[in-house]
C-alpha positions in Angstrom: 6.4 45.4 -19.6 7.9 45.7 -23.0 10.3 43.2 -24.5 13.7 43.9 -25.8 15.0 46.1 -23.0 17.7 43.5 -22.2 16.5 43.5 -18.6 15.1 40.4 -17.0 13.1 39.9 -13.8 12.7 36.7 -11.8 9.1 35.3 -11.5 8.4 32.3 -9.3 6.0 29.6 -10.4 5.2 27.5 -7.3 5.7 25.8 -4.9 1.9 26.3 -4.6 0.3 27.1 -8.0 -3.1 26.4 -9.4 -1.5 24.8 -12.5 0.8 22.4 -10.6 -0.3 19.0 -9.2 2.6 18.9 -6.7 4.9 21.5 -5.0 8.0 22.6 -7.0 9.4 26.0 -7.7 10.5 27.3 -11.1 12.3 30.7 -11.0 11.8 32.1 -14.5 13.9 34.9 -15.9 11.5 37.0 -18.0 12.0 39.8 -20.4 8.5 41.2 -20.7 6.4 38.1 -21.2 9.2 36.1 -22.8 11.1 33.5 -20.7 14.9 33.8 -21.1 16.1 31.4 -18.5 14.9 29.1 -15.7 16.1 27.6 -12.4 14.2 24.7 -10.9 14.1 24.3 -7.2 12.7 21.0 -5.9 13.0 19.9 -2.3 9.6 20.5 -0.7 8.4 17.0 -0.1 11.3 14.7 0.8 10.0 11.7 2.7 13.0 9.5 3.3 11.3 6.3 2.2 14.7 4.5 1.4 15.8 5.3 4.9 12.6 3.9 6.5 13.1 0.7 4.3 16.3 -0.2 6.1 14.2 -1.3 9.1 11.9 -3.5 7.1 12.0 -6.8 5.2 11.3 -7.0 1.4 7.6 -7.8 1.9 7.1 -4.9 4.2 8.8 -2.5 1.8 6.2 -3.4 -0.9 3.8 -1.1 0.9 6.3 1.7 1.0 7.2 1.3 -2.7 3.5 1.4 -3.6 3.2 4.8 -1.9 6.0 6.5 -3.6 3.4 7.6 -6.2 -0.3 7.3 -6.2 -0.6 7.2 -10.0 2.4 4.9 -10.7 1.9 2.8 -7.6 2.0 -0.6 -9.3 4.8 0.4 -11.6 7.0 1.0 -8.5 5.9 -2.3 -7.0 6.8 -4.2 -10.1 10.2 -2.5 -10.4 10.9 -3.2 -6.7 9.8 -6.8 -6.6 11.7 -7.5 -9.8 14.9 -6.1 -8.2 14.3 -8.4 -5.2 13.7 -11.4 -7.5 16.9 -10.6 -9.3 18.9 -10.5 -6.1 17.2 -13.6 -4.7 17.1 -15.5 -8.0 13.3 -16.1 -7.9 11.4 -17.3 -11.0 7.9 -15.7 -11.4 5.1 -18.0 -12.8 4.0 -17.2 -16.3 0.4 -16.4 -15.2 1.7 -13.9 -12.7 3.8 -12.2 -15.4 0.7 -11.8 -17.6 -1.4 -10.4 -14.8 1.4 -7.9 -13.9 1.4 -6.8 -17.5 -2.3 -6.3 -17.6 -2.3 -4.2 -14.4 0.7 -2.2 -15.6 -1.2 -1.3 -18.8 -4.4 -0.5 -16.9 -2.4 1.9 -14.8 -0.8 3.4 -17.9 -4.3 4.1 -19.3 -5.6 5.9 -16.2 -2.3 7.8 -15.9 -2.3 9.0 -19.5 -6.0 9.9 -19.5 -5.5 11.8 -16.2 -2.5 13.7 -17.7 -4.4 14.5 -20.9 -7.3 15.9 -18.9 -5.1 18.0 -16.6 -3.2 19.3 -19.7 -6.6 20.5 -21.1 -7.5 22.1 -17.8 -4.1 23.9 -17.7 -4.8 25.9 -20.9 -8.5 26.4 -20.1 -10.3 23.7 -22.0 -12.5 22.6 -19.1 -15.0 20.7 -21.1 -12.3 18.4 -22.4 -10.9 18.0 -18.9 -14.4 16.9 -17.6 -14.7 14.5 -20.5 -11.3 13.0 -19.7 -12.2 12.5 -16.1 -15.5 10.8 -17.1 -13.7 8.5 -19.4 -11.0 7.7 -16.8 -13.7 6.3 -14.4 -14.1 3.2 -16.5 -10.5 2.0 -16.0 -10.6 3.0 -12.4 -13.7 0.7 -12.0 -11.8 -2.1 -13.6 -8.8 -1.7 -11.3 -11.2 -1.7 -8.3 -12.9 -4.9 -9.6 -9.6 -6.6 -10.0 -7.7 -5.5 -6.9 -10.3 -4.0 -4.5 -8.8 -0.5 -4.7 -8.8 2.4 -7.1 -5.4 3.5 -5.9 -2.6 1.5 -4.3 -3.9 -1.8 -5.4 -2.0 -4.2 -3.1 -1.8 -6.8 -5.7 1.9 -7.3 -6.3 4.3 -9.4 -4.2 7.7 -10.9 -4.4 7.5 -13.9 -6.8 4.1 -13.2 -8.3 0.8 -11.5 -7.6 -1.9 -11.6 -4.9 -5.0 -11.3 -7.1 -6.1 -13.5 -9.9 -8.2 -12.6 -12.9 -11.5 -14.4 -12.4 -14.0 -15.0 -15.2 -16.1 -12.1 -13.8 -13.1 -9.8 -13.8 -12.1 -10.9 -17.3 -15.6 -9.9 -18.5 -15.3 -6.5 -16.9 -11.9 -6.0 -18.6 -13.2 -7.0 -22.0 -16.1 -4.6 -21.6 -13.7 -1.8 -20.8 -11.7 -2.5 -23.9 -14.9 -2.3 -26.0 -15.9 0.9 -24.2 -12.7 2.8 -24.9 -12.5 1.6 -28.5 -15.9 3.2 -29.0 -15.7 6.3 -26.7 -12.1 7.4 -26.3 -11.9 8.6 -29.9 -14.4 11.4 -29.0 -11.9 12.9 -26.5 -9.0 12.5 -29.0 -11.0 14.3 -31.7 -12.3 17.2 -29.6 -8.7 18.1 -28.5 -6.6 17.4 -31.6 -9.2 18.9 -34.0 -9.8 22.0 -32.0 -7.7 24.8 -33.6 -7.5 26.8 -30.3 -6.4 23.7 -28.3 -3.8 22.9 -30.9 -2.5 26.4 -31.0 -2.0 26.4 -27.2 0.2 23.3 -27.5 1.9 23.5 -30.9 5.4 25.0 -30.9 5.2 25.4 -27.1 7.9 23.8 -24.8 9.9 22.4 -27.7 12.5 19.7 -26.9 14.5 18.8 -30.0 15.7 15.3 -30.6 19.3 16.4 -30.0 18.4 18.0 -26.6 16.3 15.0 -25.6 19.4 12.8 -26.1 21.7 15.3 -24.4 19.5 15.7 -21.4 18.5 12.0 -21.1 14.8 12.4 -21.4 12.6 9.3 -20.9 9.2 7.9 -21.7 6.5 9.9 -23.6 8.7 13.0 -23.2 11.5 11.5 -25.3 9.1 9.7 -27.7 7.4 13.1 -28.2 10.7 14.3 -29.6 10.7 11.5 -32.2 13.0 9.0 -30.5 12.0 5.3 -30.4 12.8 4.7 -26.7 10.6 2.2 -24.8 11.9 -0.6 -22.4 8.9 -2.7 -23.3 10.4 -2.8 -26.8 14.1 -2.7 -26.3 14.4 -4.7 -23.0 11.1 -6.6 -22.7 10.1 -8.0 -19.3 7.1 -9.9 -17.9 4.6 -10.7 -20.7 6.0 -8.0 -23.0 8.5 -10.7 -24.1 5.7 -12.5 -25.9 4.3 -9.4 -27.7 5.3 -7.2 -30.6 5.4 -3.7 -29.1 6.6 -0.7 -31.0 7.3 2.7 -29.5 4.7 5.4 -30.3 6.3 8.4 -32.0 4.5 11.3 -33.6 6.2 11.0 -37.1 4.4 7.6 -37.6 1.0 9.4 -37.4 1.6 13.0 -38.5 4.7 12.5 -40.7 6.7 15.1 -38.8 8.2 15.8 -35.4 7.9 19.1 -33.5 9.0 17.9 -30.1 6.4 20.2 -28.5 3.6 19.8 -26.0 1.2 18.8 -28.7 3.5 15.9 -29.8 3.8 14.8 -26.1 0.0 15.0 -25.9 -0.3 12.9 -29.1 2.0 10.2 -27.9 0.1 9.7 -24.6 -3.4 9.6 -26.1 -2.2 7.1 -28.8 -0.5 5.0 -26.1 -4.0 4.5 -24.6 -4.9 2.6 -27.8 -1.6 0.7 -27.6 -2.3 -0.3 -24.0 -5.8 -1.5 -24.9 -4.2 -3.8 -27.6 -1.6 -5.1 -25.1 -4.3 -5.9 -22.6 -6.5 -7.6 -25.2 -3.5 -9.8 -26.3 -2.6 -10.6 -22.7 -6.1 -11.6 -21.9 -6.3 -13.8 -25.0 -2.9 -15.5 -24.2 -3.4 -15.6 -20.4 -1.7 -18.9 -19.3 -2.9 -21.2 -16.5 -0.8 -21.9 -13.5 0.3 -20.6 -10.1 0.1 -16.9 -9.0 3.2 -17.0 -6.7 6.6 -18.6 -6.6 6.0 -19.4 -3.0 2.5 -18.8 -1.5 3.5 -19.5 2.1 4.7 -16.2 3.5 6.8 -17.5 6.4 8.7 -19.8 3.9 9.2 -16.9 1.5 10.5 -14.6 4.2 12.9 -17.3 5.4 14.2 -17.7 1.9 14.6 -14.0 1.4 16.5 -13.8 4.8 19.1 -16.3 3.4 19.4 -14.6 0.0 22.5 -12.7 -0.7 23.0 -10.4 -3.7 22.3 -7.2 -5.5 19.3 -6.8 -7.7 18.4 -4.2 -10.4 15.2 -3.7 -12.3 14.1 -1.1 -14.9 10.6 -1.0 -16.3 8.7 1.4 -18.5 6.4 3.3 -16.2 3.8 5.7 -17.6 6.3 8.5 -17.3 9.4 6.6 -18.4 12.1 4.3 -17.0 11.5 3.5 -13.3 14.7 1.9 -11.9 15.0 0.2 -8.5 18.2 -1.3 -7.0 18.4 -3.3 -3.9 20.9 -5.1 -1.7 20.1 -8.3 0.3 22.7 -9.6 2.8 22.4 -13.3 3.8 21.3 -13.8 7.4 19.6 -10.4 7.8 15.8 -10.0 8.0 15.9 -6.5 6.6 17.4 -5.1 3.4 20.8 -3.6 3.4 19.9 -0.7 1.0 17.4 0.3 -1.6 17.6 3.0 -4.2 14.8 4.4 -6.5 15.4 6.4 -9.6 12.1 7.6 -11.0 11.7 9.0 -14.6 11.0 12.6 -13.5 14.7 12.7 -12.4 15.7 12.8 -16.1 12.7 14.6 -17.6 12.9 17.5 -15.2 16.4 18.3 -16.4 14.9 19.3 -19.7 12.6 22.0 -18.3 15.0 24.9 -18.7 15.4 24.0 -22.4 11.6 23.8 -22.9 11.1 27.2 -21.2 13.4 29.2 -23.4 11.7 31.9 -25.5 8.2 30.8 -24.5 5.5 32.9 -23.0 5.2 33.2 -19.3 1.6 32.1 -19.5 2.6 28.8 -21.0 5.0 27.8 -18.1 2.4 25.7 -16.1 1.6 23.8 -19.3 5.3 23.2 -20.1 5.9 22.0 -16.5 3.0 19.6 -16.7 3.9 18.4 -20.2 6.5 15.9 -18.9 3.8 14.6 -16.4 6.1 15.3 -13.4 5.8 13.3 -10.3 7.6 15.3 -7.6 6.9 12.7 -5.0 8.7 10.1 -7.2 11.6 12.4 -7.9 12.4 13.6 -4.4 14.3 10.7 -2.9 16.7 10.9 0.0 20.2 9.3 0.2 21.6 8.5 3.6 25.4 8.8 3.4 26.3 8.0 7.0 23.6 6.9 9.4 26.0 6.0 12.3 27.2 9.5 13.2 23.8 11.3 13.5 25.7 14.5 13.1 23.3 16.1 10.8 26.0 17.4 8.5 24.8 18.6 5.1 26.5 16.9 2.1 26.9 19.3 -0.8 26.2 18.3 -4.4 29.9 18.3 -5.3 30.8 16.1 -2.3 28.0 13.7 -3.1 29.2 13.4 -6.8 32.7 12.7 -5.6 31.5 10.0 -3.2 29.6 8.4 -6.1 32.6 8.4 -8.3 34.8 7.0 -5.5 32.3 4.2 -4.9 32.2 3.4 -8.6 36.0 3.2 -8.7 36.0 0.9 -5.7 33.4 -1.4 -7.3 35.4 -1.5 -10.5 38.5 -2.4 -8.6 40.5 0.6 -9.8 
């Protein structure tokens, strides 16, 4: 089909597509092979986790939060328990804060290596994909040694952590750091030095600095556009408060910013080295002390039952800001409400901008370039559980209800 006929056709990508990790549909308006517009349609995998949480206490919800996302499972746990700790005014021991930080960075390493490998697979560089998966096994082995699981680690709890770093585990972590310092550079070089791989990513899916600000991009997506945005740096939490962390941006390494897929690739692979340094520093400064604020579960549950307040927590997950808000009402075993806002919420808004004037063949790579987690993004809000009428609330009605609630909270 020739370009320049001023006639577009709609081409669907998804919900099931070989280049997508999770189901989502992108309706692309194409003129020949050139994309002129895009409409994103999520909605295939709503699970209603926040609704299920209303019948559970904060400890039981940990296991729901962990299953929002398989790749960012610990990030969601930390964001959730920090919101509970904020609402219940619980102080976390220093050793637990350091262990949380170490596991968060281990998870960031395996998430970024997985994404980088999948990105290579998306544009046909299978040997780099296989190399990435081989390298990722090392950090997965460390997570298994530390927590007993390769996915869904079950190591976080309200007021601390459930697993300690023993001398044997500490040795495994240090061996992993040495391994990646010696071996990960091979993966970095074979992709960034390959002219074909670079051509497939350079000037593809561009998100300018101005558009990144306008559309509220987060995490490596916004850092790939040259903006220094990182909650570990601007609003440090856990052990990050004791460390000097700077956002990774492409201009510090290449001297320029394109805001394309290659820059987003560069940010993530360089953040692997940053995570190794953070883990190394955390291990060197790991304090002694308790793992939990209250180790006796019945006593902790009784305290949480009496707690009354609203808690909010935002952390820098591998994909960007992961925000959890929770309400505890004194005298109730179960929570009053819980809301999750994952980074894909904001990053997915930028897709139509990234698609413009790109080739149709590059669309799966552009979609994957923000490392989307559709399971994280597709949350369900219950507006009125008492009627059971099954009425559908439109977008405009939901926005008006949000504004009305904001006005009530502000007393206006």
